[in-house]
VMD Tcl script that draws the C-alpha trace (Angstrom):
set ca {
  {-32.21 68.59 110.38}
  {-32.79 67.58 106.78}
  {-32.27 64.01 105.68}
  {-29.20 63.48 103.53}
  {-29.59 61.37 100.42}
  {-27.17 58.46 100.33}
  {-26.21 59.06 96.72}
  {-24.94 62.59 97.42}
  {-22.23 61.48 99.86}
  {-19.07 60.31 98.13}
  {-15.75 59.50 99.66}
  {-12.63 58.72 97.68}
  {-9.99 56.76 99.55}
  {-6.91 55.74 97.61}
  {-4.44 54.89 100.36}
  {-4.77 53.75 103.96}
  {-1.86 54.12 106.38}
  {-1.64 51.26 108.87}
  {0.87 51.69 111.67}
  {1.97 48.70 113.71}
  {4.13 48.19 116.74}
  {3.45 44.47 116.84}
  {0.75 44.80 119.50}
  {-2.57 42.99 119.46}
  {-4.36 46.31 119.00}
  {-2.40 47.24 115.90}
  {-2.95 43.77 114.46}
  {-6.68 44.17 115.14}
  {-6.54 47.50 113.32}
  {-5.20 45.68 110.26}
  {-8.51 43.82 109.99}
  {-10.29 47.17 109.68}
  {-7.69 48.51 107.25}
  {-8.28 45.47 105.03}
  {-12.04 45.97 105.22}
  {-11.74 49.64 104.24}
  {-9.24 48.81 101.49}
  {-11.62 46.28 99.98}
  {-14.60 48.61 100.33}
  {-12.87 51.58 98.70}
  {-10.54 49.61 96.41}
  {-7.64 51.28 98.21}
  {-4.01 50.43 98.86}
  {-2.71 49.73 102.38}
  {0.64 51.23 103.29}
  {2.17 49.74 106.41}
  {4.65 51.39 108.72}
  {6.37 49.70 111.65}
  {6.90 51.99 114.60}
  {9.36 51.46 117.43}
  {9.57 52.84 120.92}
  {12.02 55.71 121.30}
  {15.51 54.66 122.32}
  {16.44 55.82 125.80}
  {18.96 58.60 125.79}
  {21.40 56.75 128.08}
  {21.95 54.22 125.27}
  {22.83 56.96 122.79}
  {25.77 58.33 124.79}
}
mol new
graphics top color blue
foreach p $ca { graphics top sphere $p radius 0.5 }
foreach p [lrange $ca 0 end-1] q [lrange $ca 1 end] { graphics top cylinder $p $q radius 0.2 }
display resetview
């Protein structure tokens, strides 16, 4: 396998989607989203997700 030159790999990241449900894991993921946003000068878009409502409550 040939070596890849660092200067030939480019990645453009403009927006990062961060989903949270309030858990520790999603809050930990925010740390990485911030790191990537700073590295790529990108915007973080957050979305709060909820558990599905049980059907018996919809009737």
